[in-house]
Every structure is written in C-alpha cells, then in structure tokens.
PyMOL Python script that loads the backbone (N, CA, C, O; Angstrom):
from pymol import cmd

cmd.read_pdbstr("""\
ATOM      1  N   MET A   1      20.498  -3.886  21.299  1.00  0.00           N
ATOM      2  CA  MET A   1      19.325  -4.262  21.612  1.00  0.00           C
ATOM      3  C   MET A   1      18.475  -4.699  20.405  1.00  0.00           C
ATOM      4  O   MET A   1      17.947  -4.165  19.430  1.00  0.00           O
ATOM      5  N   THR A   2      18.603  -5.983  20.962  1.00  0.00           N
ATOM      6  CA  THR A   2      17.388  -6.476  18.878  1.00  0.00           C
ATOM      7  C   THR A   2      16.143  -6.397  18.995  1.00  0.00           C
ATOM      8  O   THR A   2      15.604  -6.500  20.097  1.00  0.00           O
ATOM      9  N   ASN A   3      15.490  -6.205  17.910  1.00  0.00           N
ATOM     10  CA  ASN A   3      14.167  -6.573  18.166  1.00  0.00           C
ATOM     11  C   ASN A   3      13.371  -7.084  17.835  1.00  0.00           C
ATOM     12  O   ASN A   3      13.033  -7.098  16.652  1.00  0.00           O
ATOM     13  N   GLN A   4      12.963  -7.503  18.472  1.00  0.00           N
ATOM     14  CA  GLN A   4      11.669  -8.640  18.834  1.00  0.00           C
ATOM     15  C   GLN A   4      11.053  -8.786  17.470  1.00  0.00           C
ATOM     16  O   GLN A   4      11.300  -9.518  16.512  1.00  0.00           O
ATOM     17  N   PHE A   5      10.091  -7.759  17.726  1.00  0.00           N
ATOM     18  CA  PHE A   5       9.244  -7.627  16.746  1.00  0.00           C
ATOM     19  C   PHE A   5       9.314  -7.670  15.236  1.00  0.00           C
ATOM     20  O   PHE A   5       8.347  -7.048  14.795  1.00  0.00           O
ATOM     21  N   PRO A   6      10.019  -8.122  14.335  1.00  0.00           N
ATOM     22  CA  PRO A   6      10.950  -8.194  13.254  1.00  0.00           C
ATOM     23  C   PRO A   6       9.503  -6.896  12.252  1.00  0.00           C
ATOM     24  O   PRO A   6       8.834  -6.479  13.197  1.00  0.00           O
ATOM     25  N   PRO A   7       9.201  -6.564  11.573  1.00  0.00           N
ATOM     26  CA  PRO A   7       8.429  -6.387  10.524  1.00  0.00           C
ATOM     27  C   PRO A   7       7.760  -7.284   9.669  1.00  0.00           C
ATOM     28  O   PRO A   7       8.154  -8.440   9.513  1.00  0.00           O
ATOM     29  N   LYS A   8       7.064  -6.955   9.274  1.00  0.00           N
ATOM     30  CA  LYS A   8       6.376  -8.819   8.396  1.00  0.00           C
ATOM     31  C   LYS A   8       5.756  -7.909   6.592  1.00  0.00           C
ATOM     32  O   LYS A   8       5.386  -6.816   6.164  1.00  0.00           O
ATOM     33  N   ASN A   9       6.036  -9.419   6.108  1.00  0.00           N
ATOM     34  CA  ASN A   9       6.274  -8.040   4.412  1.00  0.00           C
ATOM     35  C   ASN A   9       6.301  -6.376   4.631  1.00  0.00           C
ATOM     36  O   ASN A   9       6.020  -5.228   4.976  1.00  0.00           O
ATOM     37  N   VAL A  10       6.947  -7.527   4.048  1.00  0.00           N
ATOM     38  CA  VAL A  10       8.786  -6.195   4.352  1.00  0.00           C
ATOM     39  C   VAL A  10       8.501  -5.413   2.418  1.00  0.00           C
ATOM     40  O   VAL A  10       8.383  -4.226   2.114  1.00  0.00           O
ATOM     41  N   GLU A  11       8.481  -6.383   1.695  1.00  0.00           N
ATOM     42  CA  GLU A  11       8.392  -6.353   0.032  1.00  0.00           C
ATOM     43  C   GLU A  11       6.821  -4.874   0.334  1.00  0.00           C
ATOM     44  O   GLU A  11       7.001  -3.679   0.102  1.00  0.00           O
ATOM     45  N   ILE A  12       5.846  -5.306   0.718  1.00  0.00           N
ATOM     46  CA  ILE A  12       5.178  -4.697   0.216  1.00  0.00           C
ATOM     47  C   ILE A  12       5.113  -3.099   1.571  1.00  0.00           C
ATOM     48  O   ILE A  12       4.896  -1.919   1.295  1.00  0.00           O
ATOM     49  N   ARG A  13       5.279  -3.471   2.401  1.00  0.00           N
ATOM     50  CA  ARG A  13       6.362  -1.699   3.169  1.00  0.00           C
ATOM     51  C   ARG A  13       6.998  -1.385   2.712  1.00  0.00           C
ATOM     52  O   ARG A  13       6.812  -0.170   2.648  1.00  0.00           O
ATOM     53  N   GLU A  14       7.739  -1.614   2.270  1.00  0.00           N
ATOM     54  CA  GLU A  14       9.508  -0.901   1.072  1.00  0.00           C
ATOM     55  C   GLU A  14       8.160  -0.356  -0.912  1.00  0.00           C
ATOM     56  O   GLU A  14       8.116   0.369  -1.906  1.00  0.00           O
ATOM     57  N   ALA A  15       7.511  -1.339  -0.229  1.00  0.00           N
ATOM     58  CA  ALA A  15       6.747  -0.789  -1.690  1.00  0.00           C
ATOM     59  C   ALA A  15       6.180   0.658  -1.724  1.00  0.00           C
ATOM     60  O   ALA A  15       6.486   1.661  -2.369  1.00  0.00           O
ATOM     61  N   ARG A  16       5.289   0.398  -0.837  1.00  0.00           N
ATOM     62  CA  ARG A  16       4.492   1.489  -0.151  1.00  0.00           C
ATOM     63  C   ARG A  16       4.684   2.719  -0.246  1.00  0.00           C
ATOM     64  O   ARG A  16       4.163   3.566  -0.972  1.00  0.00           O
ATOM     65  N   GLY A  17       5.541   2.782   0.606  1.00  0.00           N
ATOM     66  CA  GLY A  17       6.691   3.800   0.848  1.00  0.00           C
ATOM     67  C   GLY A  17       6.043   5.002   1.717  1.00  0.00           C
ATOM     68  O   GLY A  17       6.220   4.822   2.922  1.00  0.00           O
ATOM     69  N   ARG A  18       5.478   5.944   1.463  1.00  0.00           N
ATOM     70  CA  ARG A  18       4.729   7.134   2.575  1.00  0.00           C
ATOM     71  C   ARG A  18       3.176   6.805   2.322  1.00  0.00           C
ATOM     72  O   ARG A  18       2.291   6.811   3.178  1.00  0.00           O
ATOM     73  N   ILE A  19       3.034   6.494   0.841  1.00  0.00           N
ATOM     74  CA  ILE A  19       1.259   5.638   0.270  1.00  0.00           C
ATOM     75  C   ILE A  19       0.465   5.440   2.250  1.00  0.00           C
ATOM     76  O   ILE A  19       0.696   4.491   2.998  1.00  0.00           O
ATOM     77  N   PRO A  20      -0.349   6.557   2.541  1.00  0.00           N
ATOM     78  CA  PRO A  20      -1.483   6.201   3.063  1.00  0.00           C
ATOM     79  C   PRO A  20      -2.022   5.221   2.761  1.00  0.00           C
ATOM     80  O   PRO A  20      -2.157   4.830   1.601  1.00  0.00           O
ATOM     81  N   LEU A  21      -2.493   4.556   3.948  1.00  0.00           N
ATOM     82  CA  LEU A  21      -3.084   3.157   3.678  1.00  0.00           C
ATOM     83  C   LEU A  21      -4.664   3.024   3.464  1.00  0.00           C
ATOM     84  O   LEU A  21      -5.424   2.093   3.195  1.00  0.00           O
ATOM     85  N   TRP A  22      -4.794   4.339   3.699  1.00  0.00           N
ATOM     86  CA  TRP A  22      -7.120   4.395   3.250  1.00  0.00           C
ATOM     87  C   TRP A  22      -6.717   4.908   2.112  1.00  0.00           C
ATOM     88  O   TRP A  22      -7.783   4.954   1.498  1.00  0.00           O
ATOM     89  N   VAL A  23      -5.648   5.465   1.170  1.00  0.00           N
ATOM     90  CA  VAL A  23      -5.532   5.114  -0.680  1.00  0.00           C
ATOM     91  C   VAL A  23      -5.312   3.717  -1.551  1.00  0.00           C
ATOM     92  O   VAL A  23      -5.801   3.534  -2.665  1.00  0.00           O
ATOM     93  N   ILE A  24      -4.268   2.520  -0.647  1.00  0.00           N
ATOM     94  CA  ILE A  24      -4.276   1.384  -0.623  1.00  0.00           C
ATOM     95  C   ILE A  24      -5.433   0.884  -0.682  1.00  0.00           C
ATOM     96  O   ILE A  24      -5.807   0.263  -1.677  1.00  0.00           O
ATOM     97  N   SER A  25      -6.203   1.079   0.404  1.00  0.00           N
ATOM     98  CA  SER A  25      -7.658   0.016   0.386  1.00  0.00           C
ATOM     99  C   SER A  25      -8.286   0.072  -0.569  1.00  0.00           C
ATOM    100  O   SER A  25      -8.545  -0.899  -1.280  1.00  0.00           O
ATOM    101  N   GLU A  26      -8.921   2.086  -0.906  1.00  0.00           N
ATOM    102  CA  GLU A  26      -9.653   2.291  -0.961  1.00  0.00           C
ATOM    103  C   GLU A  26      -9.433   1.066  -2.302  1.00  0.00           C
ATOM    104  O   GLU A  26      -9.982  -0.032  -2.201  1.00  0.00           O
ATOM    105  N   LYS A  27      -8.433   1.480  -3.725  1.00  0.00           N
ATOM    106  CA  LYS A  27      -8.114   1.033  -4.547  1.00  0.00           C
ATOM    107  C   LYS A  27      -8.336  -0.423  -5.003  1.00  0.00           C
ATOM    108  O   LYS A  27      -8.392  -0.860  -6.152  1.00  0.00           O
ATOM    109  N   LEU A  28      -8.516  -1.440  -3.147  1.00  0.00           N
ATOM    110  CA  LEU A  28      -8.178  -2.046  -2.952  1.00  0.00           C
ATOM    111  C   LEU A  28      -9.972  -3.172  -2.783  1.00  0.00           C
ATOM    112  O   LEU A  28     -10.356  -4.339  -2.708  1.00  0.00           O
ATOM    113  N   GLU A  29     -10.432  -1.920  -2.805  1.00  0.00           N
ATOM    114  CA  GLU A  29     -12.205  -1.865  -2.107  1.00  0.00           C
ATOM    115  C   GLU A  29     -12.454  -2.748  -1.128  1.00  0.00           C
ATOM    116  O   GLU A  29     -13.284  -3.657  -1.157  1.00  0.00           O
ATOM    117  N   ILE A  30     -11.250  -2.278   0.294  1.00  0.00           N
ATOM    118  CA  ILE A  30     -11.525  -2.839   1.989  1.00  0.00           C
ATOM    119  C   ILE A  30     -11.336  -1.442   2.797  1.00  0.00           C
ATOM    120  O   ILE A  30     -11.116  -0.251   2.576  1.00  0.00           O
ATOM    121  N   ARG A  31     -11.434  -1.835   3.269  1.00  0.00           N
ATOM    122  CA  ARG A  31     -11.118  -1.065   4.885  1.00  0.00           C
ATOM    123  C   ARG A  31      -9.590  -1.307   5.301  1.00  0.00           C
ATOM    124  O   ARG A  31      -8.800  -2.251   5.307  1.00  0.00           O
ATOM    125  N   GLU A  32      -9.599   0.268   5.699  1.00  0.00           N
ATOM    126  CA  GLU A  32      -8.110   0.761   5.710  1.00  0.00           C
ATOM    127  C   GLU A  32      -7.608  -0.370   7.222  1.00  0.00           C
ATOM    128  O   GLU A  32      -6.475  -0.818   7.396  1.00  0.00           O
ATOM    129  N   SER A  33      -8.873  -0.616   8.177  1.00  0.00           N
ATOM    130  CA  SER A  33      -8.409  -1.759   8.820  1.00  0.00           C
ATOM    131  C   SER A  33      -7.858  -2.754   8.763  1.00  0.00           C
ATOM    132  O   SER A  33      -6.860  -3.018   9.433  1.00  0.00           O
ATOM    133  N   THR A  34      -8.614  -3.813   7.621  1.00  0.00           N
ATOM    134  CA  THR A  34      -8.014  -4.498   7.583  1.00  0.00           C
ATOM    135  C   THR A  34      -7.179  -4.935   6.394  1.00  0.00           C
ATOM    136  O   THR A  34      -6.853  -6.094   6.139  1.00  0.00           O
ATOM    137  N   LEU A  35      -6.872  -3.818   5.687  1.00  0.00           N
ATOM    138  CA  LEU A  35      -5.637  -4.395   5.399  1.00  0.00           C
ATOM    139  C   LEU A  35      -4.150  -3.674   5.597  1.00  0.00           C
ATOM    140  O   LEU A  35      -3.378  -3.351   4.694  1.00  0.00           O
ATOM    141  N   GLY A  36      -3.935  -3.484   7.273  1.00  0.00           N
ATOM    142  CA  GLY A  36      -3.710  -2.662   8.184  1.00  0.00           C
ATOM    143  C   GLY A  36      -3.342  -4.497   8.535  1.00  0.00           C
ATOM    144  O   GLY A  36      -2.239  -5.039   8.603  1.00  0.00           O
ATOM    145  N   ASN A  37      -4.319  -4.926   8.654  1.00  0.00           N
ATOM    146  CA  ASN A  37      -4.267  -6.202   9.351  1.00  0.00           C
ATOM    147  C   ASN A  37      -3.930  -7.163   8.943  1.00  0.00           C
ATOM    148  O   ASN A  37      -3.865  -8.103   9.735  1.00  0.00           O
ATOM    149  N   LEU A  38      -3.523  -7.406   7.385  1.00  0.00           N
ATOM    150  CA  LEU A  38      -3.294  -8.214   6.353  1.00  0.00           C
ATOM    151  C   LEU A  38      -1.686  -7.379   6.380  1.00  0.00           C
ATOM    152  O   LEU A  38      -0.880  -8.199   6.820  1.00  0.00           O
ATOM    153  N   ILE A  39      -1.304  -6.653   6.205  1.00  0.00           N
ATOM    154  CA  ILE A  39       0.180  -6.357   6.099  1.00  0.00           C
ATOM    155  C   ILE A  39       0.960  -6.707   7.445  1.00  0.00           C
ATOM    156  O   ILE A  39       2.158  -6.455   7.572  1.00  0.00           O
ATOM    157  N   ARG A  40       0.002  -7.457   8.686  1.00  0.00           N
ATOM    158  CA  ARG A  40       1.043  -7.367  10.138  1.00  0.00           C
ATOM    159  C   ARG A  40       1.314  -8.913  10.101  1.00  0.00           C
ATOM    160  O   ARG A  40       2.131  -9.603  10.711  1.00  0.00           O
ATOM    161  N   MET A  41       0.056  -9.310   8.901  1.00  0.00           N
ATOM    162  CA  MET A  41      -0.554 -11.297   9.343  1.00  0.00           C
ATOM    163  C   MET A  41       1.693 -11.726   8.496  1.00  0.00           C
ATOM    164  O   MET A  41       2.486 -11.182   7.728  1.00  0.00           O
ATOM    165  N   ASP A  42       1.619 -13.113   9.472  1.00  0.00           N
ATOM    166  CA  ASP A  42       3.046 -13.616   8.797  1.00  0.00           C
ATOM    167  C   ASP A  42       1.782 -14.305   8.268  1.00  0.00           C
ATOM    168  O   ASP A  42       0.727 -14.367   8.900  1.00  0.00           O
ATOM    169  N   GLY A  43       2.090 -15.062   6.460  1.00  0.00           N
ATOM    170  CA  GLY A  43       2.066 -16.114   6.365  1.00  0.00           C
ATOM    171  C   GLY A  43       1.048 -15.571   5.432  1.00  0.00           C
ATOM    172  O   GLY A  43       0.124 -16.380   5.347  1.00  0.00           O
ATOM    173  N   LEU A  44       0.786 -14.144   4.437  1.00  0.00           N
ATOM    174  CA  LEU A  44      -0.160 -14.095   3.922  1.00  0.00           C
ATOM    175  C   LEU A  44       0.448 -14.382   3.165  1.00  0.00           C
ATOM    176  O   LEU A  44       1.637 -14.351   2.850  1.00  0.00           O
ATOM    177  N   SER A  45      -1.454 -15.059   2.437  1.00  0.00           N
ATOM    178  CA  SER A  45      -0.982 -15.303   0.907  1.00  0.00           C
ATOM    179  C   SER A  45      -0.294 -14.992  -0.222  1.00  0.00           C
ATOM    180  O   SER A  45       0.008 -13.805  -0.346  1.00  0.00           O
ATOM    181  N   SER A  46       0.089 -15.877  -1.224  1.00  0.00           N
ATOM    182  CA  SER A  46       1.292 -14.874  -2.788  1.00  0.00           C
ATOM    183  C   SER A  46       0.257 -14.158  -3.291  1.00  0.00           C
ATOM    184  O   SER A  46       0.617 -12.990  -3.429  1.00  0.00           O
ATOM    185  N   SER A  47      -1.048 -14.356  -3.681  1.00  0.00           N
ATOM    186  CA  SER A  47      -1.773 -14.367  -4.203  1.00  0.00           C
ATOM    187  C   SER A  47      -2.770 -12.936  -3.891  1.00  0.00           C
ATOM    188  O   SER A  47      -3.366 -12.134  -4.610  1.00  0.00           O
ATOM    189  N   ARG A  48      -2.552 -13.144  -2.161  1.00  0.00           N
ATOM    190  CA  ARG A  48      -2.940 -11.548  -1.530  1.00  0.00           C
ATOM    191  C   ARG A  48      -2.063 -10.407  -1.462  1.00  0.00           C
ATOM    192  O   ARG A  48      -2.327  -9.208  -1.546  1.00  0.00           O
ATOM    193  N   LYS A  49      -0.310 -11.370  -1.195  1.00  0.00           N
ATOM    194  CA  LYS A  49       0.257 -10.272  -1.306  1.00  0.00           C
ATOM    195  C   LYS A  49       0.438  -9.836  -2.857  1.00  0.00           C
ATOM    196  O   LYS A  49       0.908  -8.698  -2.890  1.00  0.00           O
ATOM    197  N   ASN A  50       0.232 -10.339  -4.085  1.00  0.00           N
ATOM    198  CA  ASN A  50       0.716 -10.172  -5.731  1.00  0.00           C
ATOM    199  C   ASN A  50      -0.935  -8.797  -5.829  1.00  0.00           C
ATOM    200  O   ASN A  50      -0.775  -7.721  -6.404  1.00  0.00           O
ATOM    201  N   GLU A  51      -2.035  -9.097  -5.306  1.00  0.00           N
ATOM    202  CA  GLU A  51      -3.094  -7.857  -4.788  1.00  0.00           C
ATOM    203  C   GLU A  51      -2.837  -6.898  -4.259  1.00  0.00           C
ATOM    204  O   GLU A  51      -3.037  -5.925  -4.986  1.00  0.00           O
ATOM    205  N   ILE A  52      -2.134  -6.437  -2.412  1.00  0.00           N
ATOM    206  CA  ILE A  52      -1.286  -5.681  -2.541  1.00  0.00           C
ATOM    207  C   ILE A  52      -0.642  -4.587  -3.062  1.00  0.00           C
ATOM    208  O   ILE A  52      -0.794  -3.386  -2.837  1.00  0.00           O
ATOM    209  N   LEU A  53       0.333  -5.366  -4.022  1.00  0.00           N
ATOM    210  CA  LEU A  53       1.555  -4.855  -4.665  1.00  0.00           C
ATOM    211  C   LEU A  53       0.759  -4.070  -6.110  1.00  0.00           C
ATOM    212  O   LEU A  53       0.929  -2.882  -6.388  1.00  0.00           O
ATOM    213  N   LYS A  54       0.244  -4.633  -6.583  1.00  0.00           N
ATOM    214  CA  LYS A  54       0.034  -4.365  -7.228  1.00  0.00           C
ATOM    215  C   LYS A  54      -0.843  -3.205  -6.913  1.00  0.00           C
ATOM    216  O   LYS A  54      -0.574  -2.274  -7.672  1.00  0.00           O
ATOM    217  N   ALA A  55      -2.119  -2.818  -5.784  1.00  0.00           N
ATOM    218  CA  ALA A  55      -2.916  -1.894  -5.599  1.00  0.00           C
ATOM    219  C   ALA A  55      -2.124  -0.734  -5.887  1.00  0.00           C
ATOM    220  O   ALA A  55      -2.134   0.166  -6.727  1.00  0.00           O
ATOM    221  N   ILE A  56      -1.121  -1.224  -4.448  1.00  0.00           N
ATOM    222  CA  ILE A  56       0.329  -0.120  -4.759  1.00  0.00           C
ATOM    223  C   ILE A  56       0.760   0.742  -5.931  1.00  0.00           C
ATOM    224  O   ILE A  56       0.484   1.932  -6.086  1.00  0.00           O
ATOM    225  N   GLU A  57       1.431   0.018  -6.680  1.00  0.00           N
ATOM    226  CA  GLU A  57       1.568   0.192  -8.252  1.00  0.00           C
ATOM    227  C   GLU A  57       0.405   1.281  -8.827  1.00  0.00           C
ATOM    228  O   GLU A  57       0.377   2.484  -8.570  1.00  0.00           O
ATOM    229  N   GLU A  58      -0.341   0.692  -9.493  1.00  0.00           N
ATOM    230  CA  GLU A  58      -1.680   1.097 -10.117  1.00  0.00           C
ATOM    231  C   GLU A  58      -1.954   2.790  -9.341  1.00  0.00           C
ATOM    232  O   GLU A  58      -1.936   3.767 -10.090  1.00  0.00           O
ATOM    233  N   VAL A  59      -2.243   3.021  -7.519  1.00  0.00           N
ATOM    234  CA  VAL A  59      -2.015   3.821  -6.806  1.00  0.00           C
ATOM    235  C   VAL A  59      -0.345   5.153  -7.336  1.00  0.00           C
ATOM    236  O   VAL A  59      -0.531   6.368  -7.396  1.00  0.00           O
ATOM    237  N   LYS A  60       0.518   4.756  -7.514  1.00  0.00           N
ATOM    238  CA  LYS A  60       1.915   5.075  -7.720  1.00  0.00           C
ATOM    239  C   LYS A  60       1.699   6.297  -9.098  1.00  0.00           C
ATOM    240  O   LYS A  60       1.931   7.479  -9.350  1.00  0.00           O
ATOM    241  N   GLN A  61       0.941   4.746  -9.883  1.00  0.00           N
ATOM    242  CA  GLN A  61       0.426   5.706 -10.986  1.00  0.00           C
ATOM    243  C   GLN A  61      -0.248   6.553 -12.056  1.00  0.00           C
ATOM    244  O   GLN A  61      -0.050   6.997 -13.187  1.00  0.00           O
ATOM    245  N   ASP A  62      -1.563   6.523 -10.638  1.00  0.00           N
ATOM    246  CA  ASP A  62      -2.511   7.294 -10.453  1.00  0.00           C
ATOM    247  C   ASP A  62      -1.887   8.591  -9.799  1.00  0.00           C
ATOM    248  O   ASP A  62      -2.654   9.553  -9.832  1.00  0.00           O
ATOM    249  N   ILE A  63      -0.729   8.808  -9.246  1.00  0.00           N
ATOM    250  CA  ILE A  63      -0.257   9.827  -8.486  1.00  0.00           C
ATOM    251  C   ILE A  63       0.464  10.085  -9.455  1.00  0.00           C
ATOM    252  O   ILE A  63      -0.098  11.021 -10.022  1.00  0.00           O
ATOM    253  N   LYS A  64       1.729   9.725 -10.208  1.00  0.00           N
ATOM    254  CA  LYS A  64       2.395  10.325 -11.573  1.00  0.00           C
ATOM    255  C   LYS A  64       1.590  10.831 -12.519  1.00  0.00           C
ATOM    256  O   LYS A  64       2.063  11.636 -13.322  1.00  0.00           O
ATOM    257  N   ASN A  65       0.368  10.484 -12.581  1.00  0.00           N
ATOM    258  CA  ASN A  65      -0.277  11.342 -14.421  1.00  0.00           C
ATOM    259  C   ASN A  65      -1.408  11.852 -14.352  1.00  0.00           C
ATOM    260  O   ASN A  65      -2.247  12.151 -15.202  1.00  0.00           O
ATOM    261  N   ARG A  66      -1.321  11.984 -12.401  1.00  0.00           N
ATOM    262  CA  ARG A  66      -2.488  13.296 -12.190  1.00  0.00           C
ATOM    263  C   ARG A  66      -1.016  14.336 -12.062  1.00  0.00           C
ATOM    264  O   ARG A  66      -0.977  14.856 -13.177  1.00  0.00           O
ATOM    265  N   LEU A  67       0.145  14.860 -11.287  1.00  0.00           N
ATOM    266  CA  LEU A  67       1.315  15.321 -11.139  1.00  0.00           C
ATOM    267  C   LEU A  67       1.502  15.747 -12.966  1.00  0.00           C
ATOM    268  O   LEU A  67       1.898  16.871 -13.274  1.00  0.00           O
ATOM    269  N   GLU A  68       1.161  14.694 -14.046  1.00  0.00           N
ATOM    270  CA  GLU A  68       1.759  14.927 -15.127  1.00  0.00           C
ATOM    271  C   GLU A  68       0.940  15.842 -16.292  1.00  0.00           C
ATOM    272  O   GLU A  68       1.175  16.361 -17.383  1.00  0.00           O
ATOM    273  N   HIS A  69      -0.745  15.618 -14.851  1.00  0.00           N
ATOM    274  CA  HIS A  69      -1.362  16.180 -16.176  1.00  0.00           C
ATOM    275  C   HIS A  69      -1.624  17.885 -15.340  1.00  0.00           C
ATOM    276  O   HIS A  69      -2.259  18.811 -15.844  1.00  0.00           O
ATOM    277  N   GLY A  70      -1.149  17.895 -14.408  1.00  0.00           N
ATOM    278  CA  GLY A  70      -1.271  19.550 -13.926  1.00  0.00           C
ATOM    279  C   GLY A  70      -2.351  19.083 -12.834  1.00  0.00           C
ATOM    280  O   GLY A  70      -3.055  20.064 -12.591  1.00  0.00           O
ATOM    281  N   LYS A  71      -2.754  17.989 -12.090  1.00  0.00           N
ATOM    282  CA  LYS A  71      -4.010  17.757 -11.397  1.00  0.00           C
ATOM    283  C   LYS A  71      -3.926  17.747  -9.579  1.00  0.00           C
ATOM    284  O   LYS A  71      -4.567  17.172  -8.700  1.00  0.00           O
ATOM    285  N   GLY A  72      -2.561  18.888  -9.605  1.00  0.00           N
ATOM    286  CA  GLY A  72      -2.115  18.812  -8.613  1.00  0.00           C
ATOM    287  C   GLY A  72      -1.643  18.095  -7.914  1.00  0.00           C
ATOM    288  O   GLY A  72      -1.792  16.922  -8.255  1.00  0.00           O
ATOM    289  N   GLU A  73      -0.921  18.307  -6.729  1.00  0.00           N
ATOM    290  CA  GLU A  73       0.016  16.877  -5.645  1.00  0.00           C
ATOM    291  C   GLU A  73      -0.441  16.699  -4.800  1.00  0.00           C
ATOM    292  O   GLU A  73       0.351  16.402  -3.905  1.00  0.00           O
ATOM    293  N   ARG A  74      -1.499  16.712  -4.502  1.00  0.00           N
ATOM    294  CA  ARG A  74      -2.699  16.272  -2.995  1.00  0.00           C
ATOM    295  C   ARG A  74      -3.333  15.134  -3.794  1.00  0.00           C
ATOM    296  O   ARG A  74      -3.083  15.407  -4.968  1.00  0.00           O
ATOM    297  N   LEU A  75      -4.203  13.705  -3.734  1.00  0.00           N
ATOM    298  CA  LEU A  75      -4.113  13.472  -3.905  1.00  0.00           C
ATOM    299  C   LEU A  75      -6.056  13.601  -4.035  1.00  0.00           C
ATOM    300  O   LEU A  75      -6.512  13.274  -5.131  1.00  0.00           O
ATOM    301  N   GLY A  76      -6.869  13.966  -3.163  1.00  0.00           N
ATOM    302  CA  GLY A  76      -8.114  14.614  -2.812  1.00  0.00           C
ATOM    303  C   GLY A  76      -8.303  15.396  -4.128  1.00  0.00           C
ATOM    304  O   GLY A  76      -9.424  15.401  -4.636  1.00  0.00           O
ATOM    305  N   GLU A  77      -7.315  16.039  -4.699  1.00  0.00           N
ATOM    306  CA  GLU A  77      -7.875  17.178  -5.991  1.00  0.00           C
ATOM    307  C   GLU A  77      -8.476  16.893  -7.530  1.00  0.00           C
ATOM    308  O   GLU A  77      -8.800  17.837  -8.250  1.00  0.00           O
TER     309      GLU A  77
END
""", "prot")
cmd.dss("prot")
cmd.show_as("cartoon", "prot")
cmd.util.cbc("prot")
cmd.orient("prot")
C-alpha cells in the first residue's frame, strides 16, 4: 500500500530530528502550532524554509554548547 499523504518539507523534518517543535518555535519567536502548520504546508517559500533550517542549526549548536560546558543534557536546565 502506498502512502497517500507523503510528508512535506522532508528536509526540515530530517534536520529537526528529535528536537521538539516548541524549542524551534521559541528560537523563531512564533507559536508552536504556527511552526507545525508551516512544516505541513505545500509550497513553503525558500526564505521561510531557510529561516526554519537556520533556527534548527542554532538549536543544535545551543545543545552542543550546553553539553560541552557541563550544563546538563536537558534543555530546561
């Protein structure tokens, strides 16, 4: 059986990995639901897509910095 609803914005989904939407949405200063809707959209503009990908990379760097400086593995610490 084929998937009738293939995922959109696969590049964003793959870059995100297991990072919660709320963490990325805080970085973008938008609501979590807005980010979820944007990711599900067909025809997301390249500038908006790049903005989201940049935020994901910044979050990954923040996590890496926290781990390197011994500030715990949890995002809220």
